[in-house]
N, C-alpha and C positions, 0 to 999 in steps of 0.2 A: 620666485613664482608663488603666487597666492593660490590656495586650494579651497574649494567650497564644495559642500554637499549639493546634490541636485535641488533639494528643498530651499537651501539658502540662495542658490543661484536664481531660482524662479522669483524669489522675493526681491532680489537685488540686481536684476538683469541690467538695468540702465547703468548702475554703478559699476558692474563688472565690465561692461563695454567700455566705459571711460578708463578703467584701470588697464584694460587690454591694449589701449593705445600706447602704453609705455612698457608693459611687461606681459608675459604670457599668464593666462589664468587657467587653472585646472578645475574641472568639475567632475566629481566622482558620484557614481550611482551606487545604490545599495548593493547591487550585484557585484561590485568591484571594478566595473568598467570605468575608465577615465578618459576624459576628453580635454583637449587643449583649445582655448580660444586665444587667438592672437590677431592683432591689427594687420590688415593687408592694404597696401596702397596700390590701387588699380591704375594701370597706365591710362593716360588720356587718349581719347580718340584722335586720329590724325585730322578728322573733320572738325575738331573743336578749335576753331580759329576765331580770332577777334574780327569784328566787322571793320569796314573802312567807311570814311565819310566821303561823299561825292555829291556833286551838284546835279547829277543825272537824275532825270525823273523816271518813274516806272515806265512811262511810254517810251522814253529813250532806250531803256534796257530791252523792252519788248521788240522795238524796231531793230535794234542791233542784233538781237538773237534771230529774228526772222531773216534778216539780210545774210547772216552767217550760214544759216541752214539752206538758203536758196542758192548759194554759190555766187550770188551777184556781188559786185563791189563797185564803188563809184570811182 
């Protein structure tokens, strides 16, 4: 684990974030407080899905949606 003073961390924040991808980084304040920076991988949203290719036009989709909401079917 690499350790930096608050002043060093301010000057090298971008570099510290790059290091934190692989190992924890400690930042110490003059008061003696210490903080750890570590990389966190956030889970993806269940709504983050890839699109699909279709030959349906925008109007086709709107018509299908209107039909499904009206309760009518052919």
